[in-house]
N, C-alpha and C positions, 0 to 999 in steps of 0.2 A: 488464704490459700497459698500453698507453696508453689514454686516453679514446676515441680514434678506433678503436683495435682492439677495445675493448669494445663500441662501437657496431656494428661489423661483425659481431661474434660474436653479438650479441643482437638484430639488426635484424628478423628475421621477424615480421610482424604476427600478433597473436593469442597469442604466447607469454607465459605468465604468469611473471614474474620476481620474485625476492625484492626488497624495497624498495631495498636498497643497490645491487643489480645494475641495477635499473631507473633509479635516479638516475644511476649512472655511464653508462648507455646514453644517457640524455637529455643529459648533459653532453657526451658525445662528439658527438652529433648537433648540439648547439648550437654546439660549437666549429667544426665543418665549415661551418655556415651563417654564423656571425659572421666567420670568417676570409675566406670567399669573398665575402660581401656587405657586411660592416661592420655595425655595430649598427643604424644608422638604417634601412637597407634591409632588414634581416632581419625576418621576421615569425614569430610563434609558430606560425602555420599551417605555415610552411616547416620549422620545427624538428620539429614533430610528425610531419609527413610523412616527413622524413629519418629519424626514429627509428622510424617504422612504428607509431605509436600515435595515439590520438585526442587532441584538444585537452584534454578533461577529464582524461585521465591526466597530461598534461603539467602542467596547472594544479594537480593534486593534489600535485605535488612542488615546483613553483615558482610562486608567486602571480602573477608578472609577468615580462616580458622583462628588466627591470633586475636582478631577483633572480637570474635564471639567469646573466646576464652576470657579476654580482659573484661568484657561486659559482665560475665558471670562472676569473675573475681571481685569486681567493684561491688556487685550486689551483695555478695556474701561477706566481704570485709565490712561493709556497712552494717549488715545484720549482727555481726559479732560485736562491733563497737556499740551499737544500740543496746545490745543485751548487757554488756558490762556497765554502761552508763545507767541503765535502768536498775541494775542490781545495786549499784552504789547509792542511788537515790531512793531505794525502797525502804530505808530505815535510817534512823540516826544512831542506832545502837551499833557500835563498831564491830563487835563480835558477830552480830547478825549480818553486817555488811560483808565481812570476810566470807561467811558461809554463802551468802547470796552470790557473791562474785565467783567463788569456786564452783557453785552450782551452775552458773551461767555458762562456764566453759564446758562442764559435763553435758549440759543440755545441748550445747552447740555441736559437740562431736557425736552425740547420740542421735541427732536428727537423721531420719530414715534416708534422706536424699544424699547423705555422704558429702555434703558441700565442704566440710572441714578439710577434706583431702585436697581440694583445690587450693586452699589457703596454706595449710601446714605440711602437706605431703605431696606437693606438686612435683612433677617430673620436668618442670620448665623453669626452675628457679635461676638458671643461668641467663634467662631472658631478662634484660634490664627492666622492662616495663612490668614484668611479674614481680621481680625482686623488690622494685620500688613500692609496689602496692602492699606486699606482705610486710615489708619493713615499716611502711607508714601506719598500717593498722596495728601492728605490734607497738609502735611508739604511741599512737593515739590512745590505745587501751591503757598503757602504762601511764600516760599523761593524766588520764581520768582518775586513776588510782592515786597518782602522785598528788593531785590537788587536795584530795581528802586527807592524805597523810600529812602534808605540809600544814594544812589548816588546823588539824587536831593536835599535832605534836610541836609545831613551831620549828621543825627542822628546815634547813635550807631547801630550795627547789632541787638542787643537785643531789643532796642526800636523800630527799624524798623520792626522787626519780630512781635512784639505785634500788631502794626498797620496793618501789612499785614494779620495777622491771623484774625483780626477783619473784614477787607474788604472782605477776601475770605469767611469767615463764613457768613457774611451778605448776600453776593451774592448768595450762594447756598441755604441758608434757605429761603430767600425771593423768589428766583426763584421757589423752590419747592412749597411754599405756593401759589404762583401765579398759578402754574399749577393745584394744587388741588382745587383752587377756580373756576375751569373751565374757566380760562383765562378771567375773568369778566372785566379786564382792558386790552385793546390791548397791545400787547407785546412792541411796540415802546414806548408807553406811560408809561408802567410799568418800562421799562429800564430807561427812562428819569427821572422818579420820584426817583428811587433808586440812579441814578447817582447824582441827585441834593442833596440827603441826604448825600451820601458818600463824594461828593466833598466839601460840606460845612465843613466837618470835616477835611479832609486831606489837604485842601487848607489853613488851619490855620497854617500849618508848612511851613515857608518861604523857598524858594529855597536857597540852600547852596551858601553862598557868597553874598547874597542880603541883603539890609538894611531892618530891621524889621519895620522901621517907614514908 
């Protein structure tokens, strides 16, 4: 169940929830407000109202708006990293790995909750704590891809990291562009196009221990 779904399930005012359930409810409400309004325009009043709780209840869980935003960011950065890791582990066929990884980014941006906006399109990137989290998940995703490239090609870690950063950056930028174009190309077709582009590049590096000829 997503944070948004948890909010919908727990929204009626006056219901007493276990602490973890209440926290998840508040995170879901905050996600709705931050995605719709951006960080700077969002108010704790709006989030409390969306969650159906009083402001004191909200402040019992999160001392301030930034704490709430960072908690959401941590949650959704972890979701992205797990999706990329799962895609890489889903097959030993490298072309299918590329497709699965591309599709993981498309699925992430297509999620109805719009959480990707908090990670890739935040209006708070000048805040060091936000920038650090975004940079960290970008690095971690590239690191996961890098490990596969280095193992399969025998390239150095530095060389593999450059390629991995390129693949990850390509995936997230194109996935966002696709979403903002109102999905004018069906998702499967968009993923296949991007996979073909990425595979033509990465397939040029032969598997470690194979003959180049």
